[in-house]
C-alpha positions in Angstrom: -15.0 -19.2 19.9 -13.6 -22.0 21.8 -14.9 -20.0 25.1 -19.0 -20.0 24.0 -20.9 -22.5 26.1 -22.4 -25.0 23.7 -24.8 -26.7 26.5 -27.1 -24.0 26.8 -30.0 -26.1 26.7 -28.8 -28.2 29.8 -28.5 -25.1 31.7 -32.8 -24.5 30.7 -33.4 -28.0 31.3 -31.7 -27.9 35.0 -33.6 -24.8 35.8 -36.7 -26.1 34.9 -36.5 -29.1 36.5 -34.9 -27.2 39.8 -38.4 -25.2 39.4 -40.3 -28.3 40.2 -38.6 -29.0 43.7 -40.0 -27.7 47.0 -37.7 -25.3 49.2 -36.1 -28.3 51.0 -35.5 -30.0 48.0 -34.0 -27.0 46.2 -32.1 -26.0 49.5 -30.7 -29.8 49.6 -29.7 -29.8 46.1 -27.7 -26.8 46.3 -25.4 -28.1 49.2 -24.7 -31.5 47.0 -23.9 -29.6 44.0 -21.3 -28.3 45.8 -19.5 -31.6 46.2 -20.7 -32.5 42.5 -24.2 -33.7 42.4 -26.5 -33.3 40.0 -30.5 -33.2 39.4 -30.7 -35.5 35.9 -34.2 -36.0 36.0 -37.5 -36.2 37.9 -39.7 -39.6 37.7 -43.2 -39.6 37.5 -44.7 -43.1 38.6 -48.6 -42.8 37.8 -50.3 -41.8 41.2 -47.5 -41.1 43.3 -45.5 -37.7 43.7 -42.6 -37.1 41.4 -39.3 -38.6 42.4 -36.1 -36.0 41.6 -33.3 -38.2 41.1 -29.3 -37.0 41.2 -26.1 -38.3 40.3 -22.8 -38.2 41.8 -20.2 -36.1 40.1 -18.5 -39.5 38.7 -21.8 -40.7 37.3 -21.3 -44.1 39.2 -24.2 -43.7 41.8 -27.5 -42.1 42.1 -30.0 -41.1 45.1 -32.9 -39.8 45.3 -33.9 -36.1 46.8 -37.0 -37.0 49.3 -39.3 -34.4 50.1 -37.6 -33.2 53.2 -34.3 -33.0 51.5 -32.5 -36.0 52.5 -30.8 -38.1 50.0 -31.5 -41.8 49.9 -29.0 -43.8 48.3 -31.3 -46.9 48.5 -34.6 -46.0 46.7 -35.8 -49.5 45.6 -35.1 -49.2 41.7 -32.6 -49.5 39.2 -31.5 -46.7 36.5 -30.6 -48.4 33.1 -27.5 -47.3 31.4 
């Protein structure tokens, strides 16, 4: 039983988050995932468009995935630990 994936909920959540991205963001995310980046959550500030937040593989840095698919590594806000 050690081969059974126990994090199936994470996969479902990941699919649900990715479904909220536009085509440019999905394409860029796929490219960044090859280097260990991962979509962790989407911020939803009031009266503003959603902000997808990605983390690098080491979880030491984060970036915002802009609407055109570019990464903004200085988004102007801090992530709580």
